[in-house]
FIPAVO-117563 format. One record per residue (C-alpha): residue number from 1; x, y, z; chain. Coordinates in steps of 0.001 Angstrom, whole numbers, plus 500000, padded with zeros to 6 digits. Example, Ala and Ser with C-alpha at 12.3 -4.5 7.8 and 13.67 -1.06 7.14 Angstrom:
% residues 2
LOZA num      x      y      z chaine
LOZA   1 512300 495500 507800      A
LOZA   2 513670 498940 507140      A
//
This chain:
% residues 390
LOZA num      x      y      z chaine
LOZA   1 500000 500000 500000      A
LOZA   2 501333 503394 498986      A
LOZA   3 501159 505718 502016      A
LOZA   4 501402 508756 499672      A
LOZA   5 498135 508113 497818      A
LOZA   6 494569 508160 499092      A
LOZA   7 493036 504762 499639      A
LOZA   8 489558 503989 500943      A
LOZA   9 488993 500991 503206      A
LOZA  10 485573 499545 503963      A
LOZA  11 485085 499131 507723      A
LOZA  12 481984 497693 509414      A
LOZA  13 480981 497273 513035      A
LOZA  14 477553 496331 514344      A
LOZA  15 477516 497237 518029      A
LOZA  16 479084 499429 520698      A
LOZA  17 481985 497137 521623      A
LOZA  18 482995 496889 517955      A
LOZA  19 482696 500661 517600      A
LOZA  20 485209 501119 520435      A
LOZA  21 487618 498652 518837      A
LOZA  22 487187 500280 515452      A
LOZA  23 487812 503806 516726      A
LOZA  24 491133 502828 518258      A
LOZA  25 492089 500819 515187      A
LOZA  26 491309 503691 512790      A
LOZA  27 493249 506096 515010      A
LOZA  28 496333 503854 515060      A
LOZA  29 496175 503121 511325      A
LOZA  30 495920 506813 510452      A
LOZA  31 498946 507599 512627      A
LOZA  32 500948 505409 510291      A
LOZA  33 499144 506272 507075      A
LOZA  34 497222 509587 507212      A
LOZA  35 496031 509117 503641      A
LOZA  36 493693 506292 504579      A
LOZA  37 489967 506973 504363      A
LOZA  38 487266 504771 505855      A
LOZA  39 483652 504178 504879      A
LOZA  40 481087 501643 506081      A
LOZA  41 479066 501319 509298      A
LOZA  42 480303 503284 512302      A
LOZA  43 479111 504171 515790      A
LOZA  44 479675 507391 517719      A
LOZA  45 483326 506632 518534      A
LOZA  46 484325 505815 514952      A
LOZA  47 482431 508855 513702      A
LOZA  48 484728 510992 515855      A
LOZA  49 487574 509720 513670      A
LOZA  50 485804 510765 510462      A
LOZA  51 484671 507325 509385      A
LOZA  52 481853 507894 506875      A
LOZA  53 478871 505757 507844      A
LOZA  54 476099 504863 505399      A
LOZA  55 473697 503813 508186      A
LOZA  56 473265 504275 511914      A
LOZA  57 474739 501461 513970      A
LOZA  58 471510 501263 515996      A
LOZA  59 469670 499996 512910      A
LOZA  60 471766 496817 513193      A
LOZA  61 470918 496445 516873      A
LOZA  62 469567 492917 517246      A
LOZA  63 469886 490307 519986      A
LOZA  64 468966 486709 519304      A
LOZA  65 467820 484527 516444      A
LOZA  66 464235 485778 516282      A
LOZA  67 465266 489437 516140      A
LOZA  68 467673 488640 513299      A
LOZA  69 464882 486829 511450      A
LOZA  70 462601 489889 511669      A
LOZA  71 465381 492181 510419      A
LOZA  72 466685 489808 507762      A
LOZA  73 465360 491787 504790      A
LOZA  74 466800 495064 506067      A
LOZA  75 470203 493566 506892      A
LOZA  76 470389 491844 503509      A
LOZA  77 469663 495167 501812      A
LOZA  78 472261 496917 503963      A
LOZA  79 474890 494331 503042      A
LOZA  80 474151 494987 499383      A
LOZA  81 474570 498728 499887      A
LOZA  82 477931 498163 501586      A
LOZA  83 479138 496104 498644      A
LOZA  84 478054 498857 496254      A
LOZA  85 479774 501468 498439      A
LOZA  86 482983 499437 498369      A
LOZA  87 482842 499202 494589      A
LOZA  88 482052 502911 494179      A
LOZA  89 485073 503819 496309      A
LOZA  90 487338 501267 494575      A
LOZA  91 488065 499560 497901      A
LOZA  92 490579 496745 497787      A
LOZA  93 490294 495877 501472      A
LOZA  94 487566 495486 504072      A
LOZA  95 487889 495363 507856      A
LOZA  96 484918 493644 509488      A
LOZA  97 484723 493985 513258      A
LOZA  98 483010 491243 515252      A
LOZA  99 479218 490948 514630      A
LOZA 100 479679 487588 512853      A
LOZA 101 476068 486801 511936      A
LOZA 102 476078 489774 509556      A
LOZA 103 479770 490235 508828      A
LOZA 104 480523 486680 507692      A
LOZA 105 477733 486920 505106      A
LOZA 106 479039 490310 504055      A
LOZA 107 482556 488859 503784      A
LOZA 108 481304 486282 501278      A
LOZA 109 479714 489029 499160      A
LOZA 110 482861 491169 499296      A
LOZA 111 485104 488251 498347      A
LOZA 112 482920 487655 495304      A
LOZA 113 483734 491239 494244      A
LOZA 114 487468 490675 494661      A
LOZA 115 488028 492453 497999      A
LOZA 116 490461 491149 500601      A
LOZA 117 488794 490700 503996      A
LOZA 118 490264 491240 507454      A
LOZA 119 488121 490049 510359      A
LOZA 120 488871 491698 513720      A
LOZA 121 487669 489707 516757      A
LOZA 122 487031 486037 516224      A
LOZA 123 483480 484732 516412      A
LOZA 124 483211 482663 519579      A
LOZA 125 483538 479390 517690      A
LOZA 126 485082 477872 520815      A
LOZA 127 481745 478470 522583      A
LOZA 128 479300 477629 519791      A
LOZA 129 478986 477166 516021      A
LOZA 130 482484 475673 515649      A
LOZA 131 481654 474793 512034      A
LOZA 132 481922 478489 511232      A
LOZA 133 485671 477930 511043      A
LOZA 134 485178 476388 507586      A
LOZA 135 483212 479423 506373      A
LOZA 136 485903 481687 507803      A
LOZA 137 488564 479778 505877      A
LOZA 138 486669 480477 502646      A
LOZA 139 485781 484152 503108      A
LOZA 140 488362 485686 505486      A
LOZA 141 491912 486461 504366      A
LOZA 142 493277 487529 507754      A
LOZA 143 491833 486922 511226      A
LOZA 144 492861 489085 514200      A
LOZA 145 492132 487518 517594      A
LOZA 146 492083 488825 521166      A
LOZA 147 492979 485640 523046      A
LOZA 148 495957 483300 522550      A
LOZA 149 493905 480092 522530      A
LOZA 150 491956 481435 519532      A
LOZA 151 495127 481637 517434      A
LOZA 152 495797 477968 518153      A
LOZA 153 492406 477097 516634      A
LOZA 154 493014 479073 513439      A
LOZA 155 496580 477840 513084      A
LOZA 156 495286 474266 513214      A
LOZA 157 493044 475059 510224      A
LOZA 158 495791 476924 508305      A
LOZA 159 493878 480210 508454      A
LOZA 160 496150 483305 508474      A
LOZA 161 495828 484706 511978      A
LOZA 162 497464 487318 514222      A
LOZA 163 497089 487410 518000      A
LOZA 164 496885 491098 518954      A
LOZA 165 495799 490840 522569      A
LOZA 166 492810 492578 524128      A
LOZA 167 492681 496410 523989      A
LOZA 168 490716 496537 527231      A
LOZA 169 493638 497602 529429      A
LOZA 170 494739 500427 527126      A
LOZA 171 491206 501755 526758      A
LOZA 172 490484 501784 530477      A
LOZA 173 493755 503471 531366      A
LOZA 174 493128 506198 528789      A
LOZA 175 489643 506771 530212      A
LOZA 176 491032 507049 533724      A
LOZA 177 493510 509689 532562      A
LOZA 178 490890 511988 531090      A
LOZA 179 487916 511383 533397      A
LOZA 180 487741 512699 536952      A
LOZA 181 486748 510206 539660      A
LOZA 182 483100 510120 540669      A
LOZA 183 482759 512052 543922      A
LOZA 184 479737 511055 545965      A
LOZA 185 478760 511071 549598      A
LOZA 186 480177 507953 551225      A
LOZA 187 477644 505177 551824      A
LOZA 188 478009 501727 553345      A
LOZA 189 477454 500077 549966      A
LOZA 190 477724 501363 546381      A
LOZA 191 476342 499184 543579      A
LOZA 192 476719 499811 539833      A
LOZA 193 473737 498912 537637      A
LOZA 194 474536 498161 533975      A
LOZA 195 471533 497035 531894      A
LOZA 196 473520 496853 528631      A
LOZA 197 474630 498882 525626      A
LOZA 198 471894 497740 523238      A
LOZA 199 468370 499127 523319      A
LOZA 200 466907 495616 523334      A
LOZA 201 469013 494657 526363      A
LOZA 202 468061 497801 528251      A
LOZA 203 464355 497236 527687      A
LOZA 204 464519 493605 528779      A
LOZA 205 466706 494105 531851      A
LOZA 206 466122 497572 533300      A
LOZA 207 462960 496649 535221      A
LOZA 208 464554 493459 536577      A
LOZA 209 467609 495422 537720      A
LOZA 210 465544 498186 539381      A
LOZA 211 463339 495641 541160      A
LOZA 212 466454 493828 542365      A
LOZA 213 467940 497100 543588      A
LOZA 214 464802 497928 545582      A
LOZA 215 464942 494547 547329      A
LOZA 216 468632 495048 548102      A
LOZA 217 467976 498520 549465      A
LOZA 218 465126 497291 551677      A
LOZA 219 467301 494523 553122      A
LOZA 220 470320 496755 553773      A
LOZA 221 468077 499336 555390      A
LOZA 222 466881 496639 557794      A
LOZA 223 470567 496108 558630      A
LOZA 224 470992 499846 559282      A
LOZA 225 473159 500208 556179      A
LOZA 226 472911 502899 553539      A
LOZA 227 473184 501966 549859      A
LOZA 228 473453 504028 546692      A
LOZA 229 473244 502883 543099      A
LOZA 230 475197 504155 540098      A
LOZA 231 473533 503897 536689      A
LOZA 232 475893 504531 533743      A
LOZA 233 474609 504703 530179      A
LOZA 234 476626 504812 526964      A
LOZA 235 473807 505323 524439      A
LOZA 236 472189 508739 523955      A
LOZA 237 469372 506976 522123      A
LOZA 238 468379 505126 525283      A
LOZA 239 468748 508075 527655      A
LOZA 240 465122 509229 527651      A
LOZA 241 463837 505694 528150      A
LOZA 242 466222 505056 531057      A
LOZA 243 465576 508385 532782      A
LOZA 244 461794 508116 532408      A
LOZA 245 461883 504589 533799      A
LOZA 246 464059 505710 536694      A
LOZA 247 461814 508701 537390      A
LOZA 248 458737 506491 537653      A
LOZA 249 460509 504244 540179      A
LOZA 250 461746 507141 542259      A
LOZA 251 458281 508730 542351      A
LOZA 252 456992 505537 543951      A
LOZA 253 460119 505051 546088      A
LOZA 254 461453 508484 547124      A
LOZA 255 464397 507006 549043      A
LOZA 256 465601 505001 546006      A
LOZA 257 469033 506621 545574      A
LOZA 258 470249 506190 541982      A
LOZA 259 472896 508459 540438      A
LOZA 260 472722 508563 536634      A
LOZA 261 475878 509132 534549      A
LOZA 262 476351 509343 530811      A
LOZA 263 479514 507817 529338      A
LOZA 264 481108 507306 532756      A
LOZA 265 480823 503534 533070      A
LOZA 266 484533 503021 533812      A
LOZA 267 484489 505436 536740      A
LOZA 268 481163 503990 537957      A
LOZA 269 482628 500494 538032      A
LOZA 270 485691 501808 539821      A
LOZA 271 483537 503472 542503      A
LOZA 272 481290 500459 543105      A
LOZA 273 481542 497580 545550      A
LOZA 274 479886 495247 543064      A
LOZA 275 478099 495357 539710      A
LOZA 276 474746 493998 538516      A
LOZA 277 474954 493810 534740      A
LOZA 278 474005 492347 531385      A
LOZA 279 476231 489720 529832      A
LOZA 280 478731 491137 527354      A
LOZA 281 482159 492667 526831      A
LOZA 282 481590 494972 529813      A
LOZA 283 482106 491983 532113      A
LOZA 284 485788 492237 531211      A
LOZA 285 485810 495902 532238      A
LOZA 286 484438 494879 535629      A
LOZA 287 487070 492141 535783      A
LOZA 288 489780 494758 535240      A
LOZA 289 488685 496457 538470      A
LOZA 290 488380 493074 540217      A
LOZA 291 484805 493845 541248      A
LOZA 292 482330 491044 542008      A
LOZA 293 479424 490949 539591      A
LOZA 294 476044 489367 538972      A
LOZA 295 475415 488632 535285      A
LOZA 296 472012 488746 533566      A
LOZA 297 470854 487726 530115      A
LOZA 298 467372 487636 528631      A
LOZA 299 466287 486909 525063      A
LOZA 300 463179 485622 523306      A
LOZA 301 462059 482086 524160      A
LOZA 302 463065 480725 520742      A
LOZA 303 466494 482344 520934      A
LOZA 304 467065 480873 524380      A
LOZA 305 466070 477348 523317      A
LOZA 306 468313 477496 520239      A
LOZA 307 471204 478777 522351      A
LOZA 308 470724 475898 524781      A
LOZA 309 471062 473473 521862      A
LOZA 310 473955 475168 520056      A
LOZA 311 476201 476453 522838      A
LOZA 312 479422 474470 523300      A
LOZA 313 480172 476351 526517      A
LOZA 314 478025 476012 529623      A
LOZA 315 478564 479717 530346      A
LOZA 316 477556 482922 528602      A
LOZA 317 479553 485573 530479      A
LOZA 318 482994 486156 528969      A
LOZA 319 484639 486207 532384      A
LOZA 320 483257 482727 533082      A
LOZA 321 484093 481377 529635      A
LOZA 322 487707 482538 529963      A
LOZA 323 488099 481056 533419      A
LOZA 324 486348 477802 532548      A
LOZA 325 484067 478015 535574      A
LOZA 326 481262 480123 536955      A
LOZA 327 483342 482694 538770      A
LOZA 328 480362 485083 538831      A
LOZA 329 476791 483815 538925      A
LOZA 330 474831 483969 535688      A
LOZA 331 471064 484298 535780      A
LOZA 332 469841 483556 532285      A
LOZA 333 466344 483919 530898      A
LOZA 334 463646 482914 533439      A
LOZA 335 466262 482654 536206      A
LOZA 336 466893 486370 535861      A
LOZA 337 464408 487255 538591      A
LOZA 338 464828 490066 541123      A
LOZA 339 464724 487580 544021      A
LOZA 340 467693 485638 542586      A
LOZA 341 469728 488771 541891      A
LOZA 342 468927 490054 545387      A
LOZA 343 470004 486814 547086      A
LOZA 344 473277 486607 545165      A
LOZA 345 474059 490263 545860      A
LOZA 346 473467 489852 549592      A
LOZA 347 475662 486748 549597      A
LOZA 348 478499 488686 547957      A
LOZA 349 478121 491533 550437      A
LOZA 350 477848 489417 553578      A
LOZA 351 479899 486275 552940      A
LOZA 352 483484 487559 553039      A
LOZA 353 485011 484202 552107      A
LOZA 354 482679 483888 549099      A
LOZA 355 483515 487409 547981      A
LOZA 356 487276 487000 548442      A
LOZA 357 487273 483740 546461      A
LOZA 358 485446 485471 543606      A
LOZA 359 487895 488373 543605      A
LOZA 360 490914 486031 543526      A
LOZA 361 489510 484265 540466      A
LOZA 362 488788 487603 538807      A
LOZA 363 492427 488555 539350      A
LOZA 364 493527 485455 537438      A
LOZA 365 491313 486323 534474      A
LOZA 366 492552 489912 534574      A
LOZA 367 496141 488743 534470      A
LOZA 368 495448 486806 531292      A
LOZA 369 494082 490037 529743      A
LOZA 370 496822 492332 531006      A
LOZA 371 498146 493131 527560      A
LOZA 372 499185 496539 526301      A
LOZA 373 499196 498268 522914      A
LOZA 374 496711 495795 521442      A
LOZA 375 495168 498345 519053      A
LOZA 376 498633 499379 517903      A
LOZA 377 499543 495740 517245      A
LOZA 378 496312 495267 515287      A
LOZA 379 496932 498389 513166      A
LOZA 380 500521 497440 512379      A
LOZA 381 499517 493865 511502      A
LOZA 382 496789 495051 509125      A
LOZA 383 498964 497681 507413      A
LOZA 384 501808 495242 506918      A
LOZA 385 499373 492732 505507      A
LOZA 386 497838 495381 503220      A
LOZA 387 501325 496119 501866      A
LOZA 388 502037 492435 501275      A
LOZA 389 498788 492085 499303      A
LOZA 390 499166 495231 497166      A
//
């Protein structure tokens, strides 16, 4: 690749975690080649780096098989538009970030048009749908993975693969440098509530989390302990829904102390004693701070049944998958009831041995993720590969 001439790269992410990865990747690639331009699907973070997006990332916001089925026609049309955009901009390369249900199909379409495809973040084939490895071999030219055991899988199938490490540590440390700590009146217990980054997650889990919090508050009050809750949100699109929901709860429960913060999740986790949260990448952020957590997941009935059949791993939370055991309790689907969340939270708060054991296991997972300059490694690997293919 000639760093003196303009070249447009197609880049596609489908959710918030991929948007964060993509923003850092674009930043690092442009440091080394300022003539690169990017077009595709971008979230707020990638938009800050002047990635031109042909659709809002929220329009791709689906959780579960049934939701994907309902949006199939739209997503198929969007994939076609991305292919046309790549052709119109004479793109030679595409970087597809996570979101495998959509991006692997898009990769096949792009390959048919002669584009080289880089896939950043391996689908969790080690947890479910292992047969995807054969599709990946056909449609992906270079796979970038976050965990060392993933590279072993791809190497065994002779799929070009680079282990970059996880950018979690770098991202958190940068956030801590630019964000002031959250200063609140000291309470006996501070709990962070994280209903998710997707609208569908928020709507399924927010009521469960609030009801759990009310039970926890009532119990701690009976123990003469004061509790406060921190509620971070990273999506402006969900802000009105969250605040209206919170307002209705606080009108009925005036002593329900919940502090809302926008885009301050890292500092909220840091300030908390434990976290009640949706399953997802954010569990690794909580792991970084070695904070006990309770993990929730809720999808449609059909999605849940299919997941039960297809999952190779008995766990859904990344922290548990990486450790190979249920370090932090998962309450999935119908088990995600306020009474269960309440009981587990009280156990964490009151059983010191139980809590300490959880924290020690979290430290082990954190150590395995304690890698630096992951985004830089990813950018360098991609640019070197681009050059070798030009």
